[in-house]
Every structure is written in structure tokens, then in C-alpha cells.
ZABA-402475 format. One line per field, with one value per atom (N, C-alpha, C, CB): atom name; x, y, z; residue number from 1. Coordinates in steps of 0.001 Angstrom, whole numbers, plus 500000, padded with zeros to 6 digits. Glycine has a CB too. Example, Ala and Ser with C-alpha at 12.3 -4.5 7.8 and 13.67 -1.06 7.14 Angstrom:
a <- N,CA,C,CB,N,CA,C,CB
xx <- 513190,512300,513200,511308,512850,513670,512900,514084
yy <- 494310,495500,496700,495527,497750,498940,500030,499402
zz <- 507800,507800,507800,509046,507080,507140,507870,505725
k <- 1,1,1,1,2,2,2,2
***
This chain:
a <- N,CA,C,CB,N,CA,C,CB,N,CA,C,CB,N,CA,C,CB,N,CA,C,CB,N,CA,C,CB,N,CA,C,CB,N,CA,C,CB,N,CA,C,CB,N,CA,C,CB,N,CA,C,CB,N,CA,C,CB,N,CA,C,CB,N,CA,C,CB,N,CA,C,CB,N,CA,C,CB,N,CA,C,CB,N,CA,C,CB,N,CA,C,CB,N,CA,C,CB,N,CA,C,CB,N,CA,C,CB,N,CA,C,CB,N,CA,C,CB,N,CA,C,CB,N,CA,C,CB,N,CA,C,CB,N,CA,C,CB,N,CA,C,CB,N,CA,C,CB,N,CA,C,CB,N,CA,C,CB,N,CA,C,CB,N,CA,C,CB,N,CA,C,CB,N,CA,C,CB,N,CA,C,CB,N,CA,C,CB,N,CA,C,CB,N,CA,C,CB,N,CA,C,CB,N,CA,C,CB,N,CA,C,CB,N,CA,C,CB,N,CA,C,CB,N,CA,C,CB,N,CA,C,CB,N,CA,C,CB,N,CA,C,CB,N,CA,C,CB,N,CA,C,CB,N,CA,C,CB,N,CA,C,CB,N,CA,C,CB,N,CA,C,CB,N,CA,C,CB,N,CA,C,CB,N,CA,C,CB,N,CA,C,CB,N,CA,C,CB,N,CA,C,CB,N,CA,C,CB,N,CA,C,CB,N,CA,C,CB,N,CA,C,CB,N,CA,C,CB,N,CA,C,CB,N,CA,C,CB,N,CA,C,CB,N,CA,C,CB,N,CA,C,CB,N,CA,C,CB,N,CA,C,CB,N,CA,C,CB,N,CA,C,CB,N,CA,C,CB,N,CA,C,CB,N,CA,C,CB,N,CA,C,CB,N,CA,C,CB,N,CA,C,CB,N,CA,C,CB,N,CA,C,CB,N,CA,C,CB,N,CA,C,CB,N,CA,C,CB,N,CA,C,CB,N,CA,C,CB,N,CA,C,CB,N,CA,C,CB,N,CA,C,CB,N,CA,C,CB,N,CA,C,CB,N,CA,C,CB,N,CA,C,CB,N,CA,C,CB,N,CA,C,CB,N,CA,C,CB,N,CA,C,CB,N,CA,C,CB,N,CA,C,CB,N,CA,C,CB,N,CA,C,CB,N,CA,C,CB,N,CA,C,CB,N,CA,C,CB,N,CA,C,CB,N,CA,C,CB,N,CA,C,CB,N,CA,C,CB,N,CA,C,CB,N,CA,C,CB,N,CA,C,CB,N,CA,C,CB,N,CA,C,CB,N,CA,C,CB,N,CA,C,CB,N,CA,C,CB,N,CA,C,CB,N,CA,C,CB,N,CA,C,CB,N,CA,C,CB,N,CA,C,CB,N,CA,C,CB,N,CA,C,CB,N,CA,C,CB,N,CA,C,CB,N,CA,C,CB,N,CA,C,CB,N,CA,C,CB,N,CA,C,CB,N,CA,C,CB,N,CA,C,CB,N,CA,C,CB,N,CA,C,CB,N,CA,C,CB,N,CA,C,CB,N,CA,C,CB,N,CA,C,CB,N,CA,C,CB,N,CA,C,CB,N,CA,C,CB,N,CA,C,CB,N,CA,C,CB,N,CA,C,CB,N,CA,C,CB,N,CA,C,CB,N,CA,C,CB,N,CA,C,CB,N,CA,C,CB,N,CA,C,CB,N,CA,C,CB,N,CA,C,CB,N,CA,C,CB,N,CA,C,CB,N,CA,C,CB,N,CA,C,CB,N,CA,C,CB,N,CA,C,CB,N,CA,C,CB,N,CA,C,CB,N,CA,C,CB,N,CA,C,CB,N,CA,C,CB,N,CA,C,CB,N,CA,C,CB,N,CA,C,CB,N,CA,C,CB,N,CA,C,CB,N,CA,C,CB,N,CA,C,CB,N,CA,C,CB,N,CA,C,CB,N,CA,C,CB,N,CA,C,CB,N,CA,C,CB,N,CA,C,CB,N,CA,C,CB,N,CA,C,CB,N,CA,C,CB,N,CA,C,CB,N,CA,C,CB,N,CA,C,CB,N,CA,C,CB,N,CA,C,CB,N,CA,C,CB,N,CA,C,CB,N,CA,C,CB,N,CA,C,CB,N,CA,C,CB,N,CA,C,CB,N,CA,C,CB,N,CA,C,CB,N,CA,C,CB,N,CA,C,CB,N,CA,C,CB,N,CA,C,CB,N,CA,C,CB,N,CA,C,CB,N,CA,C,CB,N,CA,C,CB,N,CA,C,CB,N,CA,C,CB,N,CA,C,CB,N,CA,C,CB,N,CA,C,CB,N,CA,C,CB,N,CA,C,CB,N,CA,C,CB,N,CA,C,CB,N,CA,C,CB,N,CA,C,CB,N,CA,C,CB,N,CA,C,CB,N,CA,C,CB,N,CA,C,CB,N,CA,C,CB,N,CA,C,CB,N,CA,C,CB,N,CA,C,CB,N,CA,C,CB,N,CA,C,CB,N,CA,C,CB,N,CA,C,CB,N,CA,C,CB,N,CA,C,CB
xx <- 680255,679703,680691,678351,681304,682275,683490,682702,683916,685057,684755,685412,683538,683167,683203,681772,682763,682796,684235,682064,685137,686530,687170,687313,686856,687446,686924,687171,685658,685093,685725,683584,686002,686631,688039,686677,688798,690148,690117,690860,689138,689015,688722,687907,687855,687528,688723,686412,689562,690770,691715,691466,691844,692713,692256,692775,690957,690432,690698,688936,690604,690878,692335,690533,693245,694676,694947,695520,694366,694552,694002,693873,692828,692214,693148,690858,693700,694604,695880,694942,696373,697618,697504,698005,696352,696198,695741,695231,694818,694219,695051,692848,695976,696812,698264,696723,698483,699831,700536,699784,699870,700573,701077,699666,700466,700838,701972,699631,701796,702779,703548,702109,703074,703774,703352,705269,702924,702484,703607,701986,704855,705972,706221,707224,705995,706216,705275,706045,703988,703005,703259,701581,703574,703786,704969,704001,706060,707246,706962,708362,706064,705748,704943,704994,704348,703532,704292,702324,705553,706320,706823,707500,706642,707132,708448,706088,709551,710841,710768,711934,711406,711395,712501,711528,713551,714631,715338,715626,716007,716752,718213,716188,719062,720495,720793,721296,721523,721893,723305,721794,723523,724827,725396,724727,726688,727349,728624,727667,728794,730025,731008,729735,732223,733217,733745,734367,733968,734382,735751,733320,736807,738157,738397,739186,737662,737868,737406,737137,736538,736047,736554,734521,737535,738005,739484,737768,739904,741313,741720,741588,742828,743357,744872,742939,745396,746799,747561,746898,748762,749684,750714,750380,750839,751795,752999,751134,754133,755366,756268,756066,756417,757138,758627,756589,759403,760857,761345,761504,762423,763018,764519,762391,765145,766593,767319,767068,768616,769412,769412,770837,769364,769337,767955,770392,766904,765519,765216,764539,765853,765581,766076,766222,766883,767378,766482,768809,765512,764632,763277,764444,762381,761022,760014,760860,758833,757753,757223,756618,756759,756201,754674,756786,754019,752564,752281,751869,751963,751778,750285,752537,749775,748337,748021,747866,746894,746364,745413,745628,745808,745012,743873,745909,744083,743061,742663,743577,741381,740844,739367,741038,738901,737495,736970,737306,735665,735113,733640,735847,733109,731681,731461,730881,730574,730164,728680,730473,728292,726883,726506,726601,725320,724808,723306,725193,722798,721358,721036,720889,720443,720324,719713,719520,718604,717914,718585,716497,719087,719632,721151,719020,721757,723201,723692,723946,723424,723821,722616,724435,722816,724116,724832,723940,726161,727005,728335,727224,728984,730262,731027,730043,732318,733176,734202,733873,734378,735438,736082,734883,737398,738115,739393,738436,739679,740892,741640,740560,742847,743677,744782,744285,745047,746088,747429,745702,748393,749684,750412,750558,750170,750838,750369,750585,749240,748691,749184,747181,749954,750401,751601,750757,751546,752613,752788,752324,754003,754348,753617,755870,753071,752346,752814,750878,753742,754154,754782,755145,754375,754852,756301,753970,756890,758284,759277,758599,758806,759686,759489,759425,760571,760477,759960,761862,759570,759079,760145,758612,761410,762443,762609,763770,762511,762613,761443,762667,760265,759096,759252,757830,759839,760059,760992,760634,762036,762964,762255,764190,761474,760745,759756,760003,759019,758029,758697,757199,759872,760629,761027,761892,761475,761830,760606,762537,759466,758223,757904,757046,758047,757723,758757,757610,760036,761097,761556,762270,761339,761840,760722,762797,759730,758732,757491,758325,756790,755466,755499,754601,756447,756580,755237,757150,754638,753303,753185,752869,754268,754200,753966,755491,754504,754369,753145,755634,752868,751746,750883,752257,750036,749301,748202,748698,747718,746556,746806,745354,746229,746065,744569,746626,744200,742783,742372,742501,741226,740616,739205,740605,738893,737540,737089,737488,735978,735491,734962,734402,735103,734525,733444,735614,733460,732399,732387,732595,731187,731011,730183,730330,730727,730017,730044,730645,729059,729029,727652,729508,727448,726166,725855,726183,724568,724131,724249,722669,724722,724859,723974,726315,723073,722094,722468,721898,721447,721635,722358,722405,722053,722659,724108,722531,724584,725987,726127,726614,727259,727509,728970,727143,729222,730572,730753,730824,731678,731824,733231,731478,733322,734591,734487,734925,735268,735203,736395,735181,736132,737192,737233,736967,738438,738532,739961,737956,740125,741423,742052,741276,743270,744036,745129,744638,745114,746158,747058,745547,748319,749313,750613,749524,751158,752443,752369,753552,751176,750995,750797,752151,750736,750564,749221,751742,748511,747196,747200,746115,746702,746525,745168,747674,744594,743322,743595,742467,742840,742947,741540,743712,741477,740215,740354,739813,739391,739447,738323,739354,738632,737602,737179,738131,735884,735388,734151,735073,734115,732898,732228,733205,730981,730231,729079,729702,728912,727802,727045,728307,725726,724873,723992,724008,724103,723297,722682,724150,721380,720729,721257,720917,721775,722315,723825,721978,724411,725854,726269,726410,727392,727992,729405,728006,729777,731128,731730,731121,732917,733595,734930,733794,735178,736407,737047,736127,738365,739052,740522,738416,741165,742580,742902,743468,743983,744470,745961,743688,746620,748065,748416,748824,749502,750037,751551,749586,752173,753627,754031,754168,754850,755224,755974,756084,756682,757414,756466,758290,755263,754275,753890,753027,754002,753626,754855,752694,756047,757299,757526,757313,757165,757358,758677,756172,759538,760825,760622,761831,761642,761591,762819,761481,762662,763803,764572,763339,765807,766628,767584,767412,768195,769174,770275,768505,771356,772485,773004,772078,773206,773737,772877,775170,771553,770621,770357,771135,770985,770787,769442,771914,768864,767509,766699,767501,765634,764823,763364,765369,762506,761076,760824,760223,759981,759654,758860,758854,758846,758149,756634,758516,756124,754663,754239,754223,753281,752735,751276,752853,750912,749539,748799,749523,747546,746671,745536,746112,745256,744085,743203,744495,741899,741003,739772,740578,739294,738041,737401,738269,736580,736113,734633,736375,734302,732916,732378,732829,731123,730447,729084,730316,728603,727306,726398,727462,725121,724170,724096,722793,724025,723995,722534,724782
yy <- 123200,124165,125304,124727,125778,126859,126397,127369,125118,124573,124539,123162,124150,124089,125475,123472,126476,127851,128312,128819,127962,128373,127721,128028,126425,125740,126302,124252,126652,127247,128595,127395,129350,130652,130506,131401,129531,129296,128870,128243,128035,127605,128794,126544,129688,130871,131774,131643,131928,132742,132145,132871,130816,130157,130395,128680,130355,130581,132006,130284,132953,134349,134520,135278,133852,133948,133406,133193,132240,131654,132577,130279,133188,134099,135263,134623,135869,137001,136573,137655,135371,134897,134800,133549,134299,134105,135352,133003,136086,137214,138487,137492,138570,139764,139459,140373,138316,137940,139014,136693,139702,140745,141891,141296,142078,143213,142859,143709,141764,141427,140153,141290,139343,138111,136946,138305,135862,134688,134152,133605,134150,133568,134280,133604,135625,136383,135931,137869,135752,135320,133880,135478,133047,131635,131439,130857,132198,132059,132415,132922,133376,133783,132732,135087,131782,130748,129450,130483,129356,128127,127944,128139,126742,126407,125659,125555,126130,125454,124001,126205,123104,121689,121345,120835,122133,121854,123144,120826,123116,124292,123921,124835,124940,124720,124320,125987,123216,122728,123191,121183,123558,124001,122985,125395,122695,121711,122310,120419,122164,122619,121441,123161,121664,120606,120274,121011,118988,118500,117821,117508,118522,117976,116776,119059,116694,115596,114258,115882,114285,113055,112893,113037,113683,113716,113353,115102,113061,112837,113710,111346,114433,115317,115134,116849,114426,114004,114581,112470,115087,115522,114415,116866,113998,112952,113612,111869,113619,114160,112978,115176,112667,111466,111724,110933,110696,110800,110907,109593,111651,111809,111995,112996,112394,112563,111323,112923,111436,110325,109122,110780,109389,108306,108178,108539,108318,108282,107002,108427,105898,104593,104504,103497,105460,105474,106313,106011,106992,107839,107191,109175,107961,107489,108559,107145,108101,109033,109619,108336,110868,111545,111595,112978,111357,111491,112542,110110,113743,114869,115149,116141,114975,115149,116583,114201,117068,118370,118095,119128,118456,118128,119114,118087,120360,121379,122113,122389,122084,122897,123169,122189,124239,124615,124907,125851,124950,125269,124963,124525,125238,125033,124580,126329,123622,123163,123442,121651,123803,124034,123223,125540,122608,121823,121969,120349,121819,121778,120372,122890,119526,118098,117758,117454,118378,117994,118527,118475,119745,120399,120518,121778,120104,120169,121585,119590,122481,123871,124704,124436,125800,126343,125456,127744,125428,124666,125391,123216,125172,125839,125107,127317,125420,124852,125889,123548,126035,126885,126159,128284,126090,125384,126137,123927,126222,126874,125899,128184,125550,124613,125379,123525,124983,125615,124907,125580,125630,125015,124557,125995,125226,124838,123473,125889,123003,121721,120540,121769,120818,119750,119018,120320,117683,116904,115559,116690,115045,113760,112621,113531,111672,110550,109191,110706,109166,107897,106983,108141,105714,104748,104331,103528,104692,104297,105118,104449,106228,107084,106814,108570,106878,106765,108092,106389,108071,109295,110393,109000,110081,111117,111665,110564,110802,111259,112171,110062,111819,112649,114044,111981,114127,115431,116293,115259,115667,116401,116864,115521,115973,116313,117441,115076,117365,118403,119755,118001,119717,120958,121564,120692,120721,121210,121697,120118,121030,121488,122917,120555,123186,124516,125562,124480,125200,126197,126365,125828,125363,125433,125400,124288,124542,124279,125156,122820,125045,125671,127106,124832,127387,128728,129242,129722,128560,128923,130317,127940,130842,132197,133228,132527,132938,133852,133518,133815,132217,131768,130802,131081,131325,130461,129617,131298,130025,129351,128882,130276,127744,127297,127394,125814,128147,128444,128009,129950,127342,127012,127572,125470,128313,128833,128453,130385,127771,127336,128510,126280,128393,129378,128751,129991,127429,126731,125272,126859,124674,123262,122635,123066,121605,120901,119407,121210,118711,117271,116700,116923,115518,114834,113947,113994,113713,112765,111357,113063,110403,109026,108075,108585,108648,107849,107586,106557,107304,106987,108089,105695,109340,110469,110699,110282,110151,110296,111178,108927,111913,112856,112773,114299,112817,112962,114415,111993,115111,116550,116920,117294,118065,118728,120122,118773,120350,121609,122466,121367,123536,124463,125635,124966,126121,127241,127724,126864,128673,129294,128691,130820,128182,127648,128637,126251,129107,130002,129223,131257,129085,128341,129122,126920,129346,130043,131459,129237,132064,133422,133532,134233,132396,132376,131724,131606,132275,131747,131238,132823,130025,129440,128746,128447,128672,127960,126486,128571,125646,124207,123616,123560,122375,121647,120355,121358,120089,118935,117957,119378,116790,115752,115213,114589,115186,114837,113955,116099,112916,112120,112542,110581,112955,113425,112472,114867,112115,111273,112015,109875,112153,112798,111732,113934,111601,110634,111339,109413,111529,112233,113640,111485,113961,115298,115379,115719,114348,114303,114304,113075,114945,114970,114403,116422,113598,113043,113311,111520,113923,114264,113541,115803,112810,112038,112342,110526,112412,112658,112933,113809,113352,113703,114692,112442,115437,116380,116595,117737,117130,117351,118776,116350,119275,120584,120477,121704,121391,121503,122509,121928,122077,122972,124198,122225,124061,125194,126301,124735,125935,126941,127847,126262,127309,128066,128502,127226,128334,128759,128103,130264,126819,126053,125291,125078,125477,124777,123328,125502,122525,121127,120780,120201,119813,119321,118299,118693,118060,117087,116417,117769,115341,114601,114103,113412,113584,113048,114065,111765,115292,116375,116631,116048,116533,116821,115654,117948,114500,113337,112666,112338,112936,112483,113717,111436,113929,115118,114834,116333,115748,115627,116054,116487,115293,115615,116924,114464,117469,118734,118570,119308,117455,117242,116695,116268,117384,117006,116582,118185,115444,114958,115119,113486,115543,115659,114654,117119,113895,113029,113453,111517,113304,113751,112864,115196,112769,112096,112956,110573,113902,114970,114802,116351,114979,114844,116214,113847,116467,117698,117389,118657,118280,118100,119290,117955,118984,120020,121104,119418,122335,123472,123860,124687
zz <- 525782,524822,524587,525325,525653,525520,524730,526899,524911,524171,522683,524675,522318,520905,520269,520745,521013,520487,520276,521447,521223,521093,519889,522354,519699,518561,517256,518635,517217,516012,515723,516146,516800,516628,516054,517963,516571,516061,514611,516894,514261,512862,511962,512713,512446,511654,511461,512304,512511,512400,511381,513756,511412,510450,509032,510725,508765,507424,506973,507378,507895,507551,507155,508729,507907,507587,506204,508620,505874,504543,503474,504452,503707,502733,502435,503253,503512,503311,502607,504644,502935,502332,500828,502904,500331,498893,498159,498635,498750,498027,498096,498571,499057,499139,498799,500527,498110,497697,496903,496896,495944,495185,496051,494123,497244,498072,499030,498853,499778,500791,500477,502114,499551,499186,500052,499288,499386,500127,500992,499175,500457,501192,502511,500349,502529,503754,504847,503502,504481,505468,505868,504922,504888,505173,506104,503883,505872,506703,508146,506172,508355,509718,510455,509710,509706,510325,510549,509482,510029,510130,511566,509133,512086,513419,513267,514214,513833,513675,514149,514451,513386,513741,514721,512497,514777,515717,516060,515137,517197,517651,517795,518994,517734,517899,519342,517508,519488,520813,521151,520881,522411,522879,523865,523531,523722,524575,525159,523781,526459,527116,527146,528578,526651,526581,527973,525656,528210,529526,529399,530116,529793,529651,530570,529941,531679,532624,532060,533922,531058,530445,529005,530465,528638,527249,527154,526641,525921,525623,524450,525319,524623,523575,523595,523805,522599,522619,521428,522616,521700,520661,520426,521053,519168,518812,518128,517879,518810,518247,517933,519231,516648,516250,516116,514946,516372,516315,514869,517003,514675,513355,513479,512610,512377,512380,511899,513758,511700,511181,512122,510937,513423,514402,515033,515487,514190,514690,515452,513535,515037,515645,517084,514821,517492,518867,519788,518900,519199,519995,520238,519315,520828,521119,520699,522636,520313,520020,521323,519231,521231,522402,522298,522537,523419,523523,524591,523874,524142,525061,525203,524558,526409,526664,527044,527773,526543,526955,528119,525753,529312,530505,530750,531725,530383,530667,529389,531720,529092,527998,528264,526618,527691,527799,526398,528743,526267,524961,524867,523896,523693,523447,522007,523736,521848,520527,520352,520336,519138,518822,517596,518589,517644,516528,516437,516674,515219,514992,514495,513961,515333,515022,513665,516064,513298,512066,510809,512110,510880,509685,509728,509524,510824,511066,511325,509890,510402,510582,511014,509283,511745,512138,513163,512705,513028,513939,514105,513420,515238,515486,516579,515878,516651,517694,518102,517208,519402,519939,521112,520377,521095,522155,522494,521733,523805,524297,525184,525071,524768,525529,526251,524598,527481,528297,528067,529807,527516,527212,528479,526438,529596,530850,531343,531932,530832,531281,530450,531240,529406,528508,529099,527121,529074,529689,528989,531174,529076,528469,529178,528517,528386,528973,528456,528706,527519,526929,527988,525777,527947,528934,528705,528919,527573,527305,528124,525817,528683,529481,530969,529169,531733,533183,533753,533805,535011,535639,535658,537060,535984,535906,534490,536396,533484,532102,531736,531149,532211,531933,532536,532476,533716,534338,533494,535747,532948,532088,530810,531737,530213,528977,529232,528420,530327,530632,530875,531857,531475,531688,530341,532558,529402,528077,527308,527290,527512,526872,527289,527233,528598,529103,528686,530616,528745,528568,527126,529409,526275,524897,523858,524640,524089,523047,523189,523078,524293,524415,524957,525311,525848,526449,526977,525416,527952,528431,529033,529437,529580,530128,529019,530895,527845,526715,525850,525862,525725,524897,525718,523577,526587,527518,526877,528586,525705,525131,523699,525162,523380,521998,521705,521770,520679,520450,519048,520649,518978,517688,517661,517440,516588,516374,514968,516576,514880,513572,512765,513733,511442,510525,509658,509640,509514,508782,509203,507242,509129,509445,508335,510842,507713,506643,506923,505255,506381,506578,506359,507955,506921,506727,507927,505430,508118,509138,508571,509601,509395,508937,509741,509029,510531,511255,512699,510562,513518,514941,515700,515084,515347,516045,515715,517491,514589,514206,512975,513944,512927,511842,511425,512266,510131,509597,509187,508387,509839,509638,509192,510914,508544,508280,508873,506739,509920,510654,510256,512193,509548,509139,510112,507679,510372,511287,511463,512619,512371,512633,513882,512789,513718,514843,515198,514509,516445,516931,517883,517636,517499,518263,518269,517677,519454,519574,518983,518871,519077,518579,517085,518959,516380,514921,514604,514215,513619,513252,511818,513428,511630,510312,510264,509981,509067,508921,508659,507775,509343,509171,509033,510365,508577,508502,509291,507023,510163,511049,510708,512525,510125,509929,511290,509015,511529,512857,512763,513658,513587,513737,515031,513734,514928,516095,516380,515871,517646,518079,519178,518582,518990,519983,520621,519341,521943,522690,523882,523147,523844,524939,525074,526238,526262,526523,526318,527934,525734,525576,524103,526271,523847,522519,522628,521924,521623,521582,520214,521893,520180,518930,518886,518795,517793,517643,516295,517781,516274,515012,515209,514290,514133,514188,513079,514069,513282,512279,512509,512343,511496,511587,511185,510702,511766,511387,511333,512389,510634,510637,511707,509234,512648,513745,513229,514770,512105,511548,511086,510384,510676,510270,511432,509706,512649,513844,514657,514719,514056,514680,516040,514833,516107,517330,517243,517569,518216,518236,518685,519175,518451,518863,519681,517643,520561,521323,520481,522668,520863,520127,521091,518967,520599,521399,520478,522162,521078,520313,519307,519591,519801,518972,517719,518556,517922,516825,515902,516024,516159,515301,515562,515507,516731,517052,517400,518235,516677,516923,516550,516120,516983,516680,515237,517662,514560,513169,513078,512529,511866,511652,511757,510291,511254,511275,512629,510141,513232,514529,514340,515555,514924,514801,516122,514356,516020,517190,517036,517348,518095,518119,519295,518232,519104,520176,520285,519943,521485,521813,522907,522287,522470,523356,523654,522731,524917,525390,525797,526588,525424,525825,526398,524642,527271,527903,527552,529445,527322,526950,528014,526720,527569,528490,528782,527894
k <- 1,1,1,1,2,2,2,2,3,3,3,3,4,4,4,4,5,5,5,5,6,6,6,6,7,7,7,7,8,8,8,8,9,9,9,9,10,10,10,10,11,11,11,11,12,12,12,12,13,13,13,13,14,14,14,14,15,15,15,15,16,16,16,16,17,17,17,17,18,18,18,18,19,19,19,19,20,20,20,20,21,21,21,21,22,22,22,22,23,23,23,23,24,24,24,24,25,25,25,25,26,26,26,26,27,27,27,27,28,28,28,28,29,29,29,29,30,30,30,30,31,31,31,31,32,32,32,32,33,33,33,33,34,34,34,34,35,35,35,35,36,36,36,36,37,37,37,37,38,38,38,38,39,39,39,39,40,40,40,40,41,41,41,41,42,42,42,42,43,43,43,43,44,44,44,44,45,45,45,45,46,46,46,46,47,47,47,47,48,48,48,48,49,49,49,49,50,50,50,50,51,51,51,51,52,52,52,52,53,53,53,53,54,54,54,54,55,55,55,55,56,56,56,56,57,57,57,57,58,58,58,58,59,59,59,59,60,60,60,60,61,61,61,61,62,62,62,62,63,63,63,63,64,64,64,64,65,65,65,65,66,66,66,66,67,67,67,67,68,68,68,68,69,69,69,69,70,70,70,70,71,71,71,71,72,72,72,72,73,73,73,73,74,74,74,74,75,75,75,75,76,76,76,76,77,77,77,77,78,78,78,78,79,79,79,79,80,80,80,80,81,81,81,81,82,82,82,82,83,83,83,83,84,84,84,84,85,85,85,85,86,86,86,86,87,87,87,87,88,88,88,88,89,89,89,89,90,90,90,90,91,91,91,91,92,92,92,92,93,93,93,93,94,94,94,94,95,95,95,95,96,96,96,96,97,97,97,97,98,98,98,98,99,99,99,99,100,100,100,100,101,101,101,101,102,102,102,102,103,103,103,103,104,104,104,104,105,105,105,105,106,106,106,106,107,107,107,107,108,108,108,108,109,109,109,109,110,110,110,110,111,111,111,111,112,112,112,112,113,113,113,113,114,114,114,114,115,115,115,115,116,116,116,116,117,117,117,117,118,118,118,118,119,119,119,119,120,120,120,120,121,121,121,121,122,122,122,122,123,123,123,123,124,124,124,124,125,125,125,125,126,126,126,126,127,127,127,127,128,128,128,128,129,129,129,129,130,130,130,130,131,131,131,131,132,132,132,132,133,133,133,133,134,134,134,134,135,135,135,135,136,136,136,136,137,137,137,137,138,138,138,138,139,139,139,139,140,140,140,140,141,141,141,141,142,142,142,142,143,143,143,143,144,144,144,144,145,145,145,145,146,146,146,146,147,147,147,147,148,148,148,148,149,149,149,149,150,150,150,150,151,151,151,151,152,152,152,152,153,153,153,153,154,154,154,154,155,155,155,155,156,156,156,156,157,157,157,157,158,158,158,158,159,159,159,159,160,160,160,160,161,161,161,161,162,162,162,162,163,163,163,163,164,164,164,164,165,165,165,165,166,166,166,166,167,167,167,167,168,168,168,168,169,169,169,169,170,170,170,170,171,171,171,171,172,172,172,172,173,173,173,173,174,174,174,174,175,175,175,175,176,176,176,176,177,177,177,177,178,178,178,178,179,179,179,179,180,180,180,180,181,181,181,181,182,182,182,182,183,183,183,183,184,184,184,184,185,185,185,185,186,186,186,186,187,187,187,187,188,188,188,188,189,189,189,189,190,190,190,190,191,191,191,191,192,192,192,192,193,193,193,193,194,194,194,194,195,195,195,195,196,196,196,196,197,197,197,197,198,198,198,198,199,199,199,199,200,200,200,200,201,201,201,201,202,202,202,202,203,203,203,203,204,204,204,204,205,205,205,205,206,206,206,206,207,207,207,207,208,208,208,208,209,209,209,209,210,210,210,210,211,211,211,211,212,212,212,212,213,213,213,213,214,214,214,214,215,215,215,215,216,216,216,216,217,217,217,217,218,218,218,218,219,219,219,219,220,220,220,220,221,221,221,221,222,222,222,222,223,223,223,223,224,224,224,224,225,225,225,225,226,226,226,226
***
């Protein structure tokens, strides 16, 4: 009996709210009252990026007149942190921020011997990346656009500011995102010109073999819900 009275009371309150919404529209606006009654269908999810389960590779391709005598470099980013945000139903608001440690970057290509890799990594630190002076590579998104393609997958274009070697430029990163349970996976690639960021390159054979100006980054990054 008490339950029936409570339900009747709630029904009566609901009718009063509807009455006020329609009859006082000229004063406060129906939309104002209606918006206050809307229950959000989804919330923004936050994911902490996990470098131990991810791959982030810099592809530095061989160039120069004697390019055929050189080898392409595959430099892995071993340490990075960051956070991704997404709203599953509406996509936005969404954002991405990632900080990579330049001191953690090292040659991984199998074409080089271990002694050769040590020499390359030394040149990366002393000539190319200068981690003591520029310890971080930072990307912060300014906008995220795209669409859901089903089964928790999204095709996105993430625009934002990339700070490398103390220089900042805006780039756009095409990204495929897959959300499964509490995990997020982001895959894609993008390219930059190292000259835009004043990054030097190593060379060999008196400069006849050198790294090309365009550098490609590929990534397969995993994040876990926070």
C-alpha cells in the first residue's frame, strides 16, 4: 500500500513538471526545463596509454646519391606517457596527449649488428635528438573528427600541436581506434619533414648516403580505462 502511494506521488510530480514546462514556456522557455531533465546517454571515457604494450616507430629512410648502399632506420620510442579521451556514442568530446622521451629512442632494425646499433644510438643522442636539451616530444590534440564504423571502431583525424626539438607545428594524424571493454587501441601513421623541426641527420660516405628529409611515424598504441 505504501509503495502504491509513493508511485502515485511520483506520477503527480511528473504531471506538475510537464504542466509548468508547457504553461510557463514564455517565461523560462520549454527548452530550458527540458534540458534539465535530459539524462546523458554516455560519458567521456579516459584511457591511460601503456607504452609496454604499444609500438611507436620512427622510419628514417635512406637517401642521397648512394642511397642504395645505405639502410633504412627503424627507431623505436621505448618510453612514453599520455592520455586519450573519447565519448563512445557521440565521439566528441575527445582528445589525445602524449609525451615521448627522446632518451628512450633506439635503433631496432635487424639489418644492423649490435655494435652498429650502439654507434647509431650514440649518434642519435649526440647529433640528432639531443635528449639533454630536448628531453620530450609532445603532441596535444586541438580537435578530433571522424565517424564510428561499427563494432567499437572509429576512423578519426586527430589535429594538434607537435613539439619536436623545441619547435611546434600543427599536424593531422589519421587514426583507427578500436574500443574493446576497458581497452583502447589506436593505429595509424603520419609524416613530418625533419627540416621543419630543425632536426639534423646523420650521413655516411662523405654525405653521399644520408637520411631523407621526410620522416614517417607508425604507431600501434594501447590504453587502459582509468
